[in-house]
C-alpha positions as MATLAB code, in Angstrom:
seq = 'MDLQLKDKCAFVAGSSRGLGFATALTLAREGCKVVVNGREAENARSAADRITNETGSQTFWMVGDVSDASAAENLIQSAVDVLGGLDILITNAGGPPAGSFEIFDEATWQKAVDTSFMSHVRLIRAALPHLRKSSSPSVLTVTSYTVKQPIPNLVLSNSIRAATVGLTKSLALELGKENIRFNSILPGWTETERILELMAFRAKNNTTTVEDETAKQTAEIPLGRMGRPQEFANAAVFLVSPAASFIHGVALAVDGGLIKATL';
ca = [
       0.000    0.000    0.000;
       1.225    3.478   -0.860;
       0.771    5.601    2.270;
       1.241    8.763    0.169;
       3.828   10.145    2.586;
       6.626   11.000    0.183;
       7.900   14.548    0.817;
       5.422   15.139    3.657;
       6.821   17.170    6.575;
       6.600   15.693   10.072;
       7.533   16.768   13.590;
       7.741   13.940   16.139;
       8.063   15.011   19.762;
      10.034   12.844   22.161;
      11.616   10.892   19.327;
      15.237   10.425   20.329;
      14.384    6.941   21.654;
      11.564    4.453   22.206;
       8.216    4.693   20.455;
       8.916    8.178   19.129;
      12.168    7.110   17.497;
      10.596    4.052   15.885;
       7.838    6.270   14.481;
      10.236    8.899   13.132;
      12.335    6.172   11.495;
       9.286    4.599    9.859;
       8.053    7.956    8.580;
      11.467    8.528    7.003;
      11.349    5.099    5.383;
       8.087    6.185    3.769;
       9.766    9.277    2.304;
       8.849   11.908    4.895;
      11.086   14.766    5.875;
      11.265   14.442    9.650;
      12.292   16.507   12.661;
      13.467   14.442   15.618;
      13.126   15.987   19.075;
      14.702   15.172   22.416;
      15.826   16.826   25.636;
      19.518   16.018   25.145;
      21.457   17.257   22.113;
      23.645   14.175   21.840;
      20.672   11.797   21.839;
      18.655   13.857   19.357;
      21.603   14.226   17.002;
      22.423   10.536   17.196;
      18.809    9.572   16.457;
      18.616   11.885   13.431;
      21.948   10.630   12.083;
      20.835    7.031   12.443;
      17.595    7.721   10.576;
      19.415    9.502    7.765;
      21.971    6.704    7.478;
      19.312    3.982    7.412;
      16.828    5.662    5.078;
      18.645    8.348    3.112;
      15.737   10.630    3.978;
      16.238   14.230    5.073;
      16.144   14.233    8.882;
      16.690   17.118   11.290;
      17.053   17.234   15.063;
      16.004   19.778   17.665;
      16.555   20.011   21.396;
      13.620   20.949   23.582;
      11.781   19.737   26.669;
       8.118   19.623   25.685;
       7.096   19.899   29.355;
       8.554   23.424   29.334;
       5.842   26.006   28.623;
       8.171   28.045   26.420;
       9.390   25.162   24.232;
       6.467   24.407   21.926;
       6.342   27.617   19.932;
      10.093   27.600   19.279;
      10.178   23.918   18.355;
       7.299   24.126   15.894;
       8.507   27.328   14.243;
      12.028   25.925   13.916;
      10.634   22.696   12.454;
       8.564   24.602    9.890;
      11.605   26.678    8.953;
      13.804   23.656    8.182;
      11.076   21.457    6.686;
       9.387   24.137    4.613;
       5.979   23.428    6.146;
       4.162   20.995    8.408;
       1.801   18.168    7.461;
       2.118   15.815   10.424;
       2.399   16.474   14.147;
       2.981   13.628   16.586;
       2.829   14.703   20.221;
       4.631   12.372   22.600;
       6.415   12.706   25.927;
       7.928   10.504   28.594;
       5.571    9.296   31.297;
       5.394   10.661   34.857;
       6.958    8.728   37.755;
       5.382    5.638   39.268;
       4.023    5.673   42.798;
       0.899    5.771   44.943;
      -1.380    8.792   45.363;
      -0.181   10.029   48.759;
       3.534   10.230   47.965;
       3.177   12.939   45.325;
       3.205   16.615   46.254;
       1.647   19.523   44.339;
       4.820   20.238   42.375;
       5.029   16.642   41.135;
       1.409   16.722   39.986;
       2.005   19.989   38.135;
       5.110   18.609   36.437;
       3.107   15.566   35.357;
       0.346   17.791   33.957;
       2.899   19.819   32.004;
       4.557   16.670   30.639;
       1.600   14.414   29.914;
      -1.130   16.912   29.037;
      -0.042   20.499   28.480;
       2.779   19.413   26.163;
       0.102   18.156   23.742;
      -1.977   21.324   24.142;
       0.964   23.631   23.501;
       2.397   21.739   20.537;
      -0.998   21.496   18.830;
      -1.744   25.162   19.460;
       1.611   26.186   17.980;
       1.202   23.862   14.991;
      -2.359   24.717   13.931;
      -1.543   27.783   11.790;
       0.942   25.686    9.810;
      -1.245   22.576    9.589;
      -4.001   24.712    8.087;
      -1.709   25.305    5.085;
      -1.268   21.568    4.450;
      -3.336   19.565    1.956;
      -3.367   16.551    4.318;
      -2.865   17.723    7.921;
      -2.830   15.113   10.659;
      -2.193   15.095   14.410;
      -1.500   12.012   16.511;
      -1.337   12.133   20.308;
       0.463    9.309   22.113;
      -1.045    8.365   25.459;
      -1.386    4.931   27.120;
      -3.814    2.052   27.450;
      -4.098    3.115   31.107;
      -6.691    5.708   30.073;
      -9.088    2.761   29.687;
      -7.583    0.312   32.171;
      -5.648    1.963   35.017;
      -2.505    0.337   36.402;
      -1.732    0.231   40.154;
       0.980    2.674   41.259;
       0.628    4.793   38.114;
      -1.898    7.285   39.458;
      -0.267   10.248   37.706;
      -0.301    8.597   34.301;
      -3.743    7.020   34.795;
      -5.270   10.387   35.656;
      -3.544   12.870   33.416;
      -3.220   10.941   30.165;
      -7.004   10.563   30.081;
      -7.236   14.329   29.578;
      -5.214   14.040   26.373;
      -7.682   11.549   24.915;
     -10.484   13.987   25.776;
      -8.535   16.778   24.102;
      -7.943   14.694   20.982;
     -11.608   13.764   20.575;
     -12.699   17.352   21.244;
     -10.351   18.711   18.589;
     -11.512   16.041   16.149;
     -15.053   17.365   16.573;
     -14.029   21.015   16.499;
     -11.508   20.999   13.650;
     -12.726   18.171   11.450;
     -14.552   20.717    9.314;
     -11.131   22.128    8.427;
      -9.957   18.665    7.343;
      -7.377   18.459   10.149;
      -7.456   14.888   11.397;
      -6.892   14.046   15.069;
      -6.306   10.556   16.422;
      -4.636    8.990   19.447;
      -2.766    5.761   20.084;
      -2.970    4.010   23.452;
       0.155    1.833   23.565;
       0.292   -1.150   25.847;
       3.396   -2.828   27.232;
       6.101   -2.339   24.639;
       9.822   -3.096   24.847;
      11.199    0.390   25.553;
      13.440    2.049   28.138;
      10.332    3.357   29.930;
       9.052   -0.181   30.492;
      12.393   -1.296   31.898;
      12.170    1.575   34.392;
       8.664    0.531   35.459;
       9.693   -3.107   35.823;
      12.647   -2.004   37.947;
      10.279    0.035   40.157;
       8.018   -2.983   40.633;
      10.945   -5.277   41.359;
      12.205   -2.943   44.074;
       8.760   -2.632   45.669;
       8.081   -6.365   45.526;
      11.649   -7.525   46.325;
      11.704   -9.524   43.116;
      13.679   -9.163   39.894;
      13.040   -7.255   36.684;
      12.757  -10.608   34.909;
      10.105  -11.806   37.376;
       8.043   -8.651   36.988;
       8.341   -8.727   33.209;
       7.156  -12.343   33.133;
       4.159  -11.530   35.347;
       3.140   -8.614   33.151;
       3.611  -10.537   29.929;
       1.376  -13.316   31.249;
      -1.537  -10.855   31.320;
      -1.230   -9.999   27.606;
      -3.440  -12.215   25.409;
      -0.796  -12.403   22.687;
       1.679  -13.679   25.287;
       4.401  -11.097   24.761;
       5.192   -7.407   24.920;
       4.961   -5.315   21.810;
       7.867   -4.113   19.731;
       8.390   -0.402   18.987;
       8.130   -1.121   15.267;
       4.628   -2.540   15.760;
       3.552    0.701   17.412;
       5.242    2.722   14.668;
       3.447    0.822   11.901;
       0.078    1.801   13.374;
       1.143    5.385   14.057;
       2.487    6.011   10.569;
      -0.629    4.586    8.954;
      -2.904    6.775   11.085;
      -1.101   10.010   10.189;
      -0.844    9.136    6.508;
      -3.223   10.257    3.748;
      -4.041    6.555    3.302;
      -6.045    6.829    6.542;
      -7.924    9.901    5.342;
     -11.321    8.864    6.801;
     -10.007    7.728   10.193;
     -10.666   10.600   12.570;
     -11.266   10.935   16.302;
     -10.055    7.409   17.062;
      -8.287    6.248   20.252;
      -6.556    3.107   19.004;
      -5.163    0.577   21.461;
      -1.935   -1.095   20.349;
      -1.736   -3.424   23.318;
      -1.814   -7.051   22.240;
      -5.421   -7.331   23.426;
      -4.692   -6.306   27.018;
      -7.650   -3.926   27.467;
     -10.548   -6.016   28.716;
     -13.349   -3.532   27.956;
     -15.486   -4.252   24.893;
     -15.603   -0.600   23.766;
];
């Protein structure tokens, strides 16, 4: 299938590693011009160089912490300047820390809101004037399957990521008339650095090992394994592509069947 992505311009937040990197790499393989973003210059540069070397596609890198209120406008404008426009925006950020409700103070909650909700708001707000100039504008927010099935000791993520799904659906209703598509992906357990950190947290709390905790979690997944970043990226790239032109307002679980709800 031709995804019709050749020469499209994409900005992928939080893409120096993990799900974001896999998505940026797959977009480049499809012929997109891509901006990679990360908080550390060395990591962002390395990710962009790897994508260019593997695909031959034009890839740029930009440093910026999307949880910082001042970052979004600069990142988007800089991306538009180097890409020559913007067709695709993928908003993604690292998850907040694990822990139970009573251990988190006000500052930690606010940081989590800035990282896991306001980063999406700010990036979308900054990108809209440029997306309106595109013939096939698309926005994808990356959240978590926890918005439908909360996980113990992830109260910050369970609570705040749900707001991003509400935002995505609201913008789909509000801006669909302008042909700007909005969708969200709810990834399940996928083999990334973030998951290793969560397994290490569980192992410490339960006086077990990372391997034990990983095996317990994997046993709950109907497909019997964790996902691979490339499997997430395949779904993400399809959703933002013109090939998915009538898919709008969707919150798609990429979780190996883990969510037990029927809707």
